[in-house]
C-alpha angles and dihedrals in degrees: 000000000000125000098249095051090051090050090050091048091048091051090051090046094054090048091050094242102119126112123227090259091053091049089051089052089053092049091049091049093051092047090060124094095231109070128154113254091240090059097047089091091066097043095087091049095054093042089052089053089056093048093049092047089060093054116101131191119240120250093251095048094106092048093051092045094052091046090056092046094048095041111113115247114238114255113234114222115229119224120245089248094062098085091046092050091049092053092046092050091050092050091048091051092050093048091048091051094051093045092050093045096051097038093046091047093053092048090049092049091049090049091050091049092049091049091049092050091047091050090048092051092049092048091048091051092049092049091048089052092050091046092051092050091048092051091048091048093047091049092050091047091051091049091050092050091049091053093049112102114208117202113247094218129031114225122215 
C-alpha cells in the first residue's frame, strides 16, 4: 500500500468512518515489516488489536463472574472503641466550630473598628487641610479688597 492511501485510511479510522475491509487493510499494513517511520507510532496499537482479537473466554467465565458478583462480602467487625471515637470526633468538631466562629467574629469586629477609626482620622485630616486653605484664601481675599481703592466718582 502506498503512503497516501494509508494516511487517508488512518484519517478515516480516527474519525470512525472506516469499513471492516479498510480496517483489515490497516491491520495487514501494520503487521508488515516495512512501515513508514511516521506510522511506527500506530504499529503497536494495531498489533495489540490483533492479539486481543485472538483471545477467547473460557466456557466457565460467566459462571465464575456471577459467583464473584453474588459472593457475600465479608463483614468487618468494628472495635468497641469505634462508637466512643465517633462521639469524641463529633464533640471536637462542634467545639472547633464554635471557637472559630467566636474568635473569628471578634477579630473581624476589631478590624472593622480599626478601619473605621483610621478612615475617620484621614477624613478629619483632609477637612482640616481644606479648612486651613479656605481660611488662608479668605484672609488673602479680604486683604486684597481692603487694599483696593475704588474711585469716588466715575468720570465719563
